[in-house]
TORKOL-4160 file (C-alpha; in steps of 0.2 Angstrom, whole numbers, padded with zeros to 4 digits, m for minus):
199
<pt num="1" X="0166" Y="0522" Z="0549"/>
<pt num="2" X="0178" Y="0511" Z="0559"/>
<pt num="3" X="0195" Y="0514" Z="0566"/>
<pt num="4" X="0204" Y="0507" Z="0551"/>
<pt num="5" X="0197" Y="0520" Z="0539"/>
<pt num="6" X="0211" Y="0529" Z="0530"/>
<pt num="7" X="0204" Y="0547" Z="0531"/>
<pt num="8" X="0220" Y="0555" Z="0525"/>
<pt num="9" X="0220" Y="0543" Z="0510"/>
<pt num="10" X="0202" Y="0547" Z="0506"/>
<pt num="11" X="0205" Y="0566" Z="0507"/>
<pt num="12" X="0220" Y="0564" Z="0496"/>
<pt num="13" X="0210" Y="0555" Z="0483"/>
<pt num="14" X="0196" Y="0568" Z="0484"/>
<pt num="15" X="0207" Y="0583" Z="0481"/>
<pt num="16" X="0217" Y="0574" Z="0467"/>
<pt num="17" X="0200" Y="0569" Z="0459"/>
<pt num="18" X="0193" Y="0587" Z="0460"/>
<pt num="19" X="0209" Y="0595" Z="0453"/>
<pt num="20" X="0211" Y="0583" Z="0438"/>
<pt num="21" X="0196" Y="0590" Z="0429"/>
<pt num="22" X="0200" Y="0608" Z="0428"/>
<pt num="23" X="0219" Y="0604" Z="0424"/>
<pt num="24" X="0212" Y="0594" Z="0409"/>
<pt num="25" X="0201" Y="0608" Z="0404"/>
<pt num="26" X="0216" Y="0620" Z="0403"/>
<pt num="27" X="0226" Y="0608" Z="0393"/>
<pt num="28" X="0212" Y="0605" Z="0381"/>
<pt num="29" X="0210" Y="0624" Z="0380"/>
<pt num="30" X="0228" Y="0626" Z="0375"/>
<pt num="31" X="0227" Y="0613" Z="0362"/>
<pt num="32" X="0211" Y="0621" Z="0354"/>
<pt num="33" X="0220" Y="0638" Z="0354"/>
<pt num="34" X="0235" Y="0631" Z="0344"/>
<pt num="35" X="0223" Y="0621" Z="0332"/>
<pt num="36" X="0213" Y="0637" Z="0329"/>
<pt num="37" X="0229" Y="0645" Z="0322"/>
<pt num="38" X="0235" Y="0655" Z="0338"/>
<pt num="39" X="0253" Y="0658" Z="0338"/>
<pt num="40" X="0264" Y="0646" Z="0349"/>
<pt num="41" X="0271" Y="0660" Z="0359"/>
<pt num="42" X="0282" Y="0658" Z="0374"/>
<pt num="43" X="0267" Y="0662" Z="0385"/>
<pt num="44" X="0257" Y="0648" Z="0378"/>
<pt num="45" X="0272" Y="0636" Z="0379"/>
<pt num="46" X="0274" Y="0641" Z="0398"/>
<pt num="47" X="0255" Y="0637" Z="0401"/>
<pt num="48" X="0256" Y="0620" Z="0392"/>
<pt num="49" X="0272" Y="0615" Z="0402"/>
<pt num="50" X="0265" Y="0621" Z="0418"/>
<pt num="51" X="0249" Y="0611" Z="0416"/>
<pt num="52" X="0259" Y="0595" Z="0411"/>
<pt num="53" X="0270" Y="0597" Z="0426"/>
<pt num="54" X="0254" Y="0599" Z="0437"/>
<pt num="55" X="0246" Y="0584" Z="0429"/>
<pt num="56" X="0261" Y="0574" Z="0432"/>
<pt num="57" X="0261" Y="0579" Z="0451"/>
<pt num="58" X="0243" Y="0576" Z="0453"/>
<pt num="59" X="0244" Y="0558" Z="0446"/>
<pt num="60" X="0259" Y="0554" Z="0457"/>
<pt num="61" X="0250" Y="0562" Z="0473"/>
<pt num="62" X="0234" Y="0552" Z="0469"/>
<pt num="63" X="0244" Y="0536" Z="0472"/>
<pt num="64" X="0256" Y="0542" Z="0485"/>
<pt num="65" X="0242" Y="0552" Z="0496"/>
<pt num="66" X="0226" Y="0543" Z="0490"/>
<pt num="67" X="0217" Y="0528" Z="0496"/>
<pt num="68" X="0223" Y="0511" Z="0491"/>
<pt num="69" X="0213" Y="0496" Z="0493"/>
<pt num="70" X="0222" Y="0479" Z="0496"/>
<pt num="71" X="0214" Y="0471" Z="0480"/>
<pt num="72" X="0219" Y="0485" Z="0469"/>
<pt num="73" X="0233" Y="0483" Z="0457"/>
<pt num="74" X="0243" Y="0494" Z="0446"/>
<pt num="75" X="0251" Y="0489" Z="0429"/>
<pt num="76" X="0269" Y="0492" Z="0425"/>
<pt num="77" X="0265" Y="0504" Z="0410"/>
<pt num="78" X="0255" Y="0515" Z="0421"/>
<pt num="79" X="0268" Y="0516" Z="0435"/>
<pt num="80" X="0282" Y="0520" Z="0422"/>
<pt num="81" X="0271" Y="0533" Z="0414"/>
<pt num="82" X="0268" Y="0542" Z="0431"/>
<pt num="83" X="0287" Y="0541" Z="0435"/>
<pt num="84" X="0292" Y="0547" Z="0418"/>
<pt num="85" X="0281" Y="0562" Z="0418"/>
<pt num="86" X="0285" Y="0566" Z="0436"/>
<pt num="87" X="0304" Y="0566" Z="0432"/>
<pt num="88" X="0304" Y="0574" Z="0415"/>
<pt num="89" X="0316" Y="0588" Z="0413"/>
<pt num="90" X="0321" Y="0587" Z="0431"/>
<pt num="91" X="0337" Y="0581" Z="0440"/>
<pt num="92" X="0330" Y="0565" Z="0447"/>
<pt num="93" X="0330" Y="0549" Z="0437"/>
<pt num="94" X="0323" Y="0532" Z="0442"/>
<pt num="95" X="0325" Y="0514" Z="0438"/>
<pt num="96" X="0309" Y="0504" Z="0441"/>
<pt num="97" X="0315" Y="0486" Z="0440"/>
<pt num="98" X="0299" Y="0478" Z="0447"/>
<pt num="99" X="0291" Y="0467" Z="0434"/>
<pt num="100" X="0272" Y="0465" Z="0431"/>
<pt num="101" X="0257" Y="0472" Z="0440"/>
<pt num="102" X="0260" Y="0477" Z="0458"/>
<pt num="103" X="0247" Y="0479" Z="0472"/>
<pt num="104" X="0242" Y="0498" Z="0474"/>
<pt num="105" X="0246" Y="0499" Z="0492"/>
<pt num="106" X="0264" Y="0493" Z="0489"/>
<pt num="107" X="0266" Y="0506" Z="0475"/>
<pt num="108" X="0259" Y="0519" Z="0487"/>
<pt num="109" X="0273" Y="0515" Z="0499"/>
<pt num="110" X="0286" Y="0515" Z="0485"/>
<pt num="111" X="0280" Y="0533" Z="0479"/>
<pt num="112" X="0280" Y="0539" Z="0497"/>
<pt num="113" X="0298" Y="0533" Z="0499"/>
<pt num="114" X="0303" Y="0541" Z="0482"/>
<pt num="115" X="0296" Y="0558" Z="0489"/>
<pt num="116" X="0307" Y="0556" Z="0505"/>
<pt num="117" X="0322" Y="0552" Z="0494"/>
<pt num="118" X="0318" Y="0567" Z="0483"/>
<pt num="119" X="0319" Y="0578" Z="0499"/>
<pt num="120" X="0337" Y="0571" Z="0501"/>
<pt num="121" X="0342" Y="0574" Z="0483"/>
<pt num="122" X="0340" Y="0592" Z="0480"/>
<pt num="123" X="0355" Y="0592" Z="0468"/>
<pt num="124" X="0348" Y="0577" Z="0458"/>
<pt num="125" X="0351" Y="0558" Z="0459"/>
<pt num="126" X="0345" Y="0541" Z="0454"/>
<pt num="127" X="0332" Y="0531" Z="0464"/>
<pt num="128" X="0331" Y="0512" Z="0460"/>
<pt num="129" X="0316" Y="0501" Z="0465"/>
<pt num="130" X="0318" Y="0482" Z="0466"/>
<pt num="131" X="0306" Y="0469" Z="0473"/>
<pt num="132" X="0311" Y="0451" Z="0478"/>
<pt num="133" X="0301" Y="0435" Z="0474"/>
<pt num="134" X="0297" Y="0435" Z="0493"/>
<pt num="135" X="0288" Y="0451" Z="0491"/>
<pt num="136" X="0301" Y="0462" Z="0500"/>
<pt num="137" X="0306" Y="0479" Z="0493"/>
<pt num="138" X="0323" Y="0487" Z="0491"/>
<pt num="139" X="0324" Y="0506" Z="0486"/>
<pt num="140" X="0341" Y="0514" Z="0484"/>
<pt num="141" X="0344" Y="0532" Z="0481"/>
<pt num="142" X="0361" Y="0538" Z="0475"/>
<pt num="143" X="0369" Y="0555" Z="0472"/>
<pt num="144" X="0385" Y="0563" Z="0473"/>
<pt num="145" X="0379" Y="0574" Z="0487"/>
<pt num="146" X="0365" Y="0570" Z="0499"/>
<pt num="147" X="0356" Y="0582" Z="0510"/>
<pt num="148" X="0350" Y="0571" Z="0525"/>
<pt num="149" X="0339" Y="0578" Z="0539"/>
<pt num="150" X="0343" Y="0565" Z="0553"/>
<pt num="151" X="0328" Y="0569" Z="0563"/>
<pt num="152" X="0316" Y="0566" Z="0548"/>
<pt num="153" X="0324" Y="0549" Z="0544"/>
<pt num="154" X="0325" Y="0543" Z="0562"/>
<pt num="155" X="0306" Y="0547" Z="0563"/>
<pt num="156" X="0303" Y="0534" Z="0550"/>
<pt num="157" X="0307" Y="0521" Z="0564"/>
<pt num="158" X="0299" Y="0531" Z="0578"/>
<pt num="159" X="0286" Y="0542" Z="0570"/>
<pt num="160" X="0288" Y="0560" Z="0576"/>
<pt num="161" X="0275" Y="0571" Z="0584"/>
<pt num="162" X="0264" Y="0582" Z="0572"/>
<pt num="163" X="0273" Y="0597" Z="0580"/>
<pt num="164" X="0290" Y="0591" Z="0573"/>
<pt num="165" X="0284" Y="0588" Z="0555"/>
<pt num="166" X="0280" Y="0603" Z="0544"/>
<pt num="167" X="0269" Y="0603" Z="0528"/>
<pt num="168" X="0285" Y="0602" Z="0517"/>
<pt num="169" X="0289" Y="0585" Z="0525"/>
<pt num="170" X="0272" Y="0578" Z="0528"/>
<pt num="171" X="0277" Y="0563" Z="0517"/>
<pt num="172" X="0289" Y="0557" Z="0530"/>
<pt num="173" X="0275" Y="0555" Z="0543"/>
<pt num="174" X="0263" Y="0548" Z="0530"/>
<pt num="175" X="0277" Y="0535" Z="0525"/>
<pt num="176" X="0279" Y="0530" Z="0543"/>
<pt num="177" X="0260" Y="0528" Z="0546"/>
<pt num="178" X="0257" Y="0518" Z="0529"/>
<pt num="179" X="0272" Y="0506" Z="0533"/>
<pt num="180" X="0264" Y="0503" Z="0550"/>
<pt num="181" X="0247" Y="0501" Z="0542"/>
<pt num="182" X="0254" Y="0488" Z="0530"/>
<pt num="183" X="0264" Y="0479" Z="0544"/>
<pt num="184" X="0280" Y="0483" Z="0534"/>
<pt num="185" X="0293" Y="0489" Z="0546"/>
<pt num="186" X="0306" Y="0500" Z="0537"/>
<pt num="187" X="0325" Y="0496" Z="0537"/>
<pt num="188" X="0335" Y="0511" Z="0533"/>
<pt num="189" X="0354" Y="0513" Z="0530"/>
<pt num="190" X="0362" Y="0529" Z="0524"/>
<pt num="191" X="0379" Y="0535" Z="0519"/>
<pt num="192" X="0387" Y="0550" Z="0511"/>
<pt num="193" X="0381" Y="0545" Z="0494"/>
<pt num="194" X="0366" Y="0533" Z="0496"/>
<pt num="195" X="0351" Y="0529" Z="0505"/>
<pt num="196" X="0344" Y="0511" Z="0506"/>
<pt num="197" X="0327" Y="0507" Z="0512"/>
<pt num="198" X="0320" Y="0489" Z="0513"/>
<pt num="199" X="0303" Y="0484" Z="0519"/>
């Protein structure tokens, strides 16, 4: 193992991999119950909805927190499927205006940015993703009301110490580290109603 090994990414991949199987088993179990004639009670519906939500989160986390080799690519249908499932029934919406396949490391950065934006959009909002022909990304989060933690966002330019970042905001530290790893410095502008991140 050398100094460039992404241990946090490998750990994220391992955890997501180990959780996908039991979640799939629960989902299959619910389907079998319904197929065998069991009543579609509110309890069964709650289990099904909870499993679907957990599956959506795990798929998202697998990309955002998992390892991403430079030669791996993700297709647009897969990306849209993950984002659609993630935001289903929630207050957050998205616009993925990036055509075609995308290198997985770039999708990882985009997903980490989305999670940081989600932190600033507790009342809902819209996040748009665009990529220029030159390969630069522009992510814009818009909402009627933002909740910005100035220290967290400033830390994306000067990564804060581990003592400052708690588990609820670890994605900010991961985004700063991943942007540095990919040599994609972040440019961030904020106002009362939007956040624009370019890299």
